[in-house]
PLY file of the C-alpha trace (Angstrom):
ply
format ascii 1.0
element vertex 342
property float x
property float y
property float z
element edge 341
property int vertex1
property int vertex2
end_header
-0.06 0.04 0.15
2.57 2.31 -1.30
1.87 6.05 -1.66
5.17 7.31 -1.71
5.42 8.35 -5.25
4.37 7.20 -8.71
7.61 6.10 -9.65
7.10 3.16 -7.41
4.35 1.82 -9.68
4.76 -1.19 -11.95
4.77 -0.76 -15.93
1.63 -1.12 -17.92
0.99 -4.54 -19.30
0.46 -2.81 -22.87
3.81 -1.13 -22.63
5.68 -4.53 -21.68
3.70 -6.41 -24.68
4.59 -3.53 -27.13
8.24 -3.87 -26.09
8.18 -7.85 -26.89
6.46 -7.30 -30.33
9.35 -4.75 -31.17
11.80 -7.12 -30.22
10.57 -9.52 -32.88
12.50 -8.17 -35.51
15.82 -6.23 -36.24
15.50 -2.44 -36.74
18.10 0.33 -37.75
19.95 1.97 -34.73
20.02 5.32 -32.92
16.36 6.49 -33.86
16.28 5.53 -37.51
13.92 2.81 -36.84
10.14 3.08 -37.82
8.78 2.86 -34.02
10.23 6.15 -33.38
9.24 7.64 -36.66
5.45 6.64 -35.99
5.72 7.91 -32.20
6.81 11.28 -33.70
3.63 11.18 -36.08
1.48 10.41 -33.10
2.55 13.38 -31.14
2.00 15.47 -34.21
-1.48 14.27 -34.12
-1.99 14.72 -30.29
-0.29 18.39 -30.24
-1.98 19.22 -33.67
1.03 20.68 -34.99
4.56 20.08 -36.70
7.18 19.31 -34.20
10.08 17.25 -33.58
10.68 14.44 -30.72
13.65 13.18 -28.93
13.05 10.13 -26.83
15.20 9.92 -23.74
15.21 7.69 -20.70
14.85 9.97 -17.83
13.06 12.97 -16.79
16.51 14.78 -15.92
17.90 14.05 -19.44
14.69 15.75 -21.07
15.05 18.71 -19.01
18.72 19.26 -19.35
18.57 18.76 -23.03
15.40 21.13 -23.27
17.05 23.66 -21.53
20.49 23.62 -22.83
19.30 24.14 -26.43
17.93 27.79 -25.49
20.08 28.73 -22.52
23.94 29.31 -23.21
26.46 29.13 -20.75
26.12 32.69 -19.59
22.41 32.46 -19.56
19.85 32.28 -16.63
16.91 30.06 -16.20
14.30 31.40 -14.19
12.47 28.67 -12.09
10.40 28.00 -8.97
12.49 27.30 -5.87
10.84 24.08 -5.54
11.27 22.80 -9.11
12.93 19.75 -10.00
15.76 21.61 -11.98
16.49 23.43 -9.01
16.13 21.03 -6.23
16.48 17.25 -7.43
18.96 17.36 -10.65
22.10 17.43 -8.72
23.27 20.56 -11.01
22.32 18.65 -14.21
20.93 21.85 -15.77
24.29 23.82 -15.22
26.40 21.10 -16.03
24.33 20.59 -19.73
24.37 24.15 -20.32
28.14 24.79 -19.63
27.50 26.82 -16.47
23.93 28.74 -16.71
22.54 30.24 -13.41
19.29 28.93 -12.22
17.40 31.92 -10.64
14.72 30.52 -8.11
11.34 32.30 -7.17
9.01 31.77 -4.55
5.46 31.12 -5.73
2.35 29.83 -3.90
1.70 26.03 -4.66
4.81 25.79 -6.50
3.86 28.06 -9.23
5.84 31.00 -10.60
4.08 34.53 -10.28
4.10 36.50 -13.45
4.22 39.94 -11.49
7.51 38.73 -9.62
9.02 37.63 -12.90
8.10 40.85 -14.65
9.49 42.67 -11.78
13.04 40.73 -11.77
13.30 40.94 -15.57
12.81 44.89 -15.71
15.55 45.43 -13.46
17.82 45.52 -16.52
19.87 42.43 -16.84
19.51 41.90 -20.46
22.60 43.22 -22.27
24.56 44.18 -18.93
27.93 42.16 -19.68
28.42 41.85 -15.78
25.29 40.01 -15.47
24.15 36.39 -16.38
21.56 36.88 -19.25
18.09 35.50 -18.99
17.36 32.90 -21.24
14.48 30.66 -20.25
11.70 30.50 -17.70
10.75 26.90 -16.73
7.62 26.05 -15.32
6.54 22.51 -13.90
3.09 20.90 -15.08
1.87 19.55 -12.74
4.00 21.48 -10.27
6.00 19.86 -7.24
2.81 20.77 -4.94
0.33 19.07 -7.15
-0.98 22.27 -8.44
-1.79 23.14 -11.92
-0.96 26.05 -14.37
-4.14 26.99 -16.07
-4.10 27.94 -19.72
-4.28 31.90 -18.82
-1.56 31.46 -16.24
0.62 29.76 -19.00
-0.18 32.51 -21.44
0.58 35.27 -18.95
3.98 33.98 -18.39
4.12 33.31 -22.16
3.80 36.86 -22.73
6.60 37.97 -20.33
8.81 35.55 -22.16
7.81 37.39 -25.37
8.44 40.54 -23.91
11.75 39.92 -22.90
12.81 37.73 -25.57
12.91 34.50 -23.43
12.04 31.10 -24.35
9.29 29.07 -21.97
10.27 25.60 -20.86
7.51 23.18 -19.24
8.74 20.36 -17.15
5.81 17.69 -17.91
6.97 14.76 -15.82
3.26 14.61 -14.75
1.97 16.28 -17.77
-0.79 13.69 -18.32
-2.17 14.52 -14.83
-2.28 18.04 -15.45
-4.15 17.67 -19.02
-6.72 15.34 -17.47
-7.17 17.89 -14.55
-7.64 20.79 -16.86
-9.68 18.74 -19.18
-8.30 20.54 -22.30
-6.62 19.72 -25.54
-2.74 19.04 -25.35
-2.20 21.95 -27.72
-4.08 24.36 -25.50
-1.73 24.21 -22.55
1.64 24.09 -24.67
2.50 25.81 -27.87
-0.85 27.67 -28.11
-0.44 28.95 -24.78
3.08 29.89 -25.76
5.47 26.90 -24.57
8.48 26.42 -26.78
9.56 23.31 -25.57
8.22 20.48 -23.31
9.62 17.52 -21.33
6.84 15.05 -21.64
6.66 12.28 -19.16
5.91 8.73 -19.25
7.67 6.97 -16.50
5.52 8.25 -13.53
2.33 7.07 -15.49
2.94 3.41 -16.53
6.22 3.48 -18.42
9.46 1.57 -17.21
11.81 4.54 -18.42
10.66 6.72 -21.25
10.38 10.72 -21.81
10.28 12.45 -24.72
11.43 15.97 -25.45
8.99 17.89 -27.98
10.34 20.81 -29.67
7.55 22.96 -30.84
10.15 24.72 -33.08
11.28 21.61 -35.04
14.57 23.22 -36.29
15.89 23.36 -32.74
15.84 19.28 -32.57
18.70 19.05 -34.58
20.98 20.94 -32.47
19.56 18.93 -29.19
20.36 15.78 -31.28
24.16 16.34 -30.90
23.78 17.46 -27.34
21.83 14.23 -26.70
24.55 12.18 -28.21
27.31 14.15 -26.55
25.70 13.92 -23.30
25.30 9.76 -23.48
21.62 9.76 -23.99
21.58 8.56 -27.70
20.64 4.87 -27.23
21.61 2.70 -29.91
18.69 0.40 -29.74
16.15 3.64 -29.44
13.21 1.57 -30.68
12.84 0.16 -27.00
12.23 3.59 -25.67
9.83 4.43 -28.45
7.92 1.20 -27.87
6.97 2.41 -24.52
5.87 5.51 -26.07
3.91 4.09 -28.59
1.72 2.07 -26.52
1.54 4.64 -23.92
-0.02 7.02 -26.55
-1.92 4.38 -28.18
-5.88 4.44 -27.51
-5.36 7.42 -25.06
-3.77 4.87 -22.52
-1.70 7.91 -21.13
-4.77 9.90 -20.51
-6.69 6.56 -18.90
-3.83 6.14 -16.69
-3.53 9.88 -15.48
-7.52 9.83 -14.97
-7.23 6.87 -12.79
-4.33 8.45 -10.53
-6.32 11.90 -10.32
-9.46 10.00 -9.34
-7.85 8.13 -6.59
-6.40 11.40 -5.22
-9.79 12.88 -5.53
-11.37 10.01 -3.64
-8.37 10.47 -0.85
-9.16 14.22 -0.46
-12.98 13.91 -0.15
-12.54 11.09 2.51
-9.79 12.64 4.43
-11.63 16.23 4.16
-14.64 14.54 5.97
-12.12 13.38 8.49
-11.06 16.82 9.18
-7.32 16.25 7.83
-6.04 19.51 7.02
-4.18 20.09 3.29
-1.28 22.32 2.62
-2.18 22.53 -1.10
-5.57 22.30 -3.17
-5.65 18.87 -4.97
-5.68 19.17 -8.40
-3.76 16.21 -10.04
-2.31 12.98 -8.22
-0.53 14.38 -5.01
-1.89 15.56 -1.64
-0.13 17.24 0.83
-1.71 16.52 4.27
-1.27 17.21 8.14
-1.04 14.38 10.53
-0.72 13.99 14.15
2.00 11.53 15.29
-0.33 8.77 16.80
-2.43 8.88 13.45
1.02 8.63 11.36
1.95 5.64 13.56
-1.20 3.89 13.08
-0.87 4.27 9.51
2.48 2.98 9.31
1.77 0.15 11.41
-1.08 -1.05 9.19
1.25 -0.98 6.21
1.11 2.19 4.34
4.12 3.71 2.99
4.54 7.73 2.19
6.95 10.27 2.60
7.40 13.22 5.32
7.35 16.40 3.56
9.99 18.94 5.21
8.84 22.11 3.63
5.48 21.76 5.53
6.90 21.01 9.02
7.65 17.74 10.99
3.57 16.97 10.64
3.36 17.43 7.03
3.11 14.35 4.58
2.92 13.62 0.75
0.66 11.15 -0.80
1.27 10.26 -4.45
-1.55 8.00 -6.47
-0.52 6.41 -9.40
-2.15 4.72 -12.34
-2.53 1.27 -10.86
-3.43 2.43 -7.34
-6.26 0.23 -5.92
-9.50 1.82 -4.62
-9.67 -0.75 -1.62
-6.21 0.69 -0.59
-7.52 4.22 -0.68
-10.50 3.18 1.50
-8.35 1.41 3.85
-6.20 4.58 4.13
-9.22 6.64 5.20
-10.96 4.11 7.30
-7.52 3.65 9.44
-7.44 7.48 10.11
-11.17 7.32 11.26
-10.44 4.28 13.44
-7.31 5.73 15.05
-9.34 8.48 16.53
0 1
1 2
2 3
3 4
4 5
5 6
6 7
7 8
8 9
9 10
10 11
11 12
12 13
13 14
14 15
15 16
16 17
17 18
18 19
19 20
20 21
21 22
22 23
23 24
24 25
25 26
26 27
27 28
28 29
29 30
30 31
31 32
32 33
33 34
34 35
35 36
36 37
37 38
38 39
39 40
40 41
41 42
42 43
43 44
44 45
45 46
46 47
47 48
48 49
49 50
50 51
51 52
52 53
53 54
54 55
55 56
56 57
57 58
58 59
59 60
60 61
61 62
62 63
63 64
64 65
65 66
66 67
67 68
68 69
69 70
70 71
71 72
72 73
73 74
74 75
75 76
76 77
77 78
78 79
79 80
80 81
81 82
82 83
83 84
84 85
85 86
86 87
87 88
88 89
89 90
90 91
91 92
92 93
93 94
94 95
95 96
96 97
97 98
98 99
99 100
100 101
101 102
102 103
103 104
104 105
105 106
106 107
107 108
108 109
109 110
110 111
111 112
112 113
113 114
114 115
115 116
116 117
117 118
118 119
119 120
120 121
121 122
122 123
123 124
124 125
125 126
126 127
127 128
128 129
129 130
130 131
131 132
132 133
133 134
134 135
135 136
136 137
137 138
138 139
139 140
140 141
141 142
142 143
143 144
144 145
145 146
146 147
147 148
148 149
149 150
150 151
151 152
152 153
153 154
154 155
155 156
156 157
157 158
158 159
159 160
160 161
161 162
162 163
163 164
164 165
165 166
166 167
167 168
168 169
169 170
170 171
171 172
172 173
173 174
174 175
175 176
176 177
177 178
178 179
179 180
180 181
181 182
182 183
183 184
184 185
185 186
186 187
187 188
188 189
189 190
190 191
191 192
192 193
193 194
194 195
195 196
196 197
197 198
198 199
199 200
200 201
201 202
202 203
203 204
204 205
205 206
206 207
207 208
208 209
209 210
210 211
211 212
212 213
213 214
214 215
215 216
216 217
217 218
218 219
219 220
220 221
221 222
222 223
223 224
224 225
225 226
226 227
227 228
228 229
229 230
230 231
231 232
232 233
233 234
234 235
235 236
236 237
237 238
238 239
239 240
240 241
241 242
242 243
243 244
244 245
245 246
246 247
247 248
248 249
249 250
250 251
251 252
252 253
253 254
254 255
255 256
256 257
257 258
258 259
259 260
260 261
261 262
262 263
263 264
264 265
265 266
266 267
267 268
268 269
269 270
270 271
271 272
272 273
273 274
274 275
275 276
276 277
277 278
278 279
279 280
280 281
281 282
282 283
283 284
284 285
285 286
286 287
287 288
288 289
289 290
290 291
291 292
292 293
293 294
294 295
295 296
296 297
297 298
298 299
299 300
300 301
301 302
302 303
303 304
304 305
305 306
306 307
307 308
308 309
309 310
310 311
311 312
312 313
313 314
314 315
315 316
316 317
317 318
318 319
319 320
320 321
321 322
322 323
323 324
324 325
325 326
326 327
327 328
328 329
329 330
330 331
331 332
332 333
333 334
334 335
335 336
336 337
337 338
338 339
339 340
340 341
């Protein structure tokens, strides 16, 4: 009964079966295979535009490749202080950009505030040889707090990017969960809203190890291809990454998986709210941040539940994450355990 992370979930059977099917025949290496070509066409249909796509195996690889294309070594990447690129990637963005600077900002619910971004960028950093040059704004969708940027919120940040000649990157490790939460088209929350490049996640939502860097300016993918090779992320048997993405996208499996995860989070939210459990953030996707008294926490652990403490919220704050395969009876048991512990 594991609510630690959606990374703990097993892989979807459809994805495993597609890897087996792809393994039946030889194929050209380094992404020159038919599976990778089909996946790129699938993405074009989903986002309703021309684009280029590079499969990678990790979210960190997707993020740093995306950022390195648009940010020079003397550049600055504006992000939330709780963002994955700022907290959880061990300096990989700085490494891949050749030394770019991350400029972290506060923001309610781990979301950037357009006014703060505008105030910072209006201070005259651009063109000043003594300062790192702002190059990219990076947002996370859904955020590290489980909140979601609305279409208008993305557009507001995009307008700031255009005004100051910056690019907009979206870390979409949980993009499917955000999309289901918004109930909109993938294009509406990305390129139509001004996003230039997307780190498209699949690993947390049923894949084994598969992400994609989506370039809405397809010309930039060629440069990223060299960076991917130089950084050690060009797989010779790329078709096995692409096979995961192919099955993930087929028949809207990615959206069905995310919908289930979100529904399990909503069920937890409803049950815990009735039990008068307090929440640190609104529940919009598949993450919940709750406050628990120590005796209740011990009861839950003794009952066999696993979940992490959330230090930013204090000693009594905990994070729960639901996944594509979270069992409804486990959610019911979690809620029941809390009721019985009082």
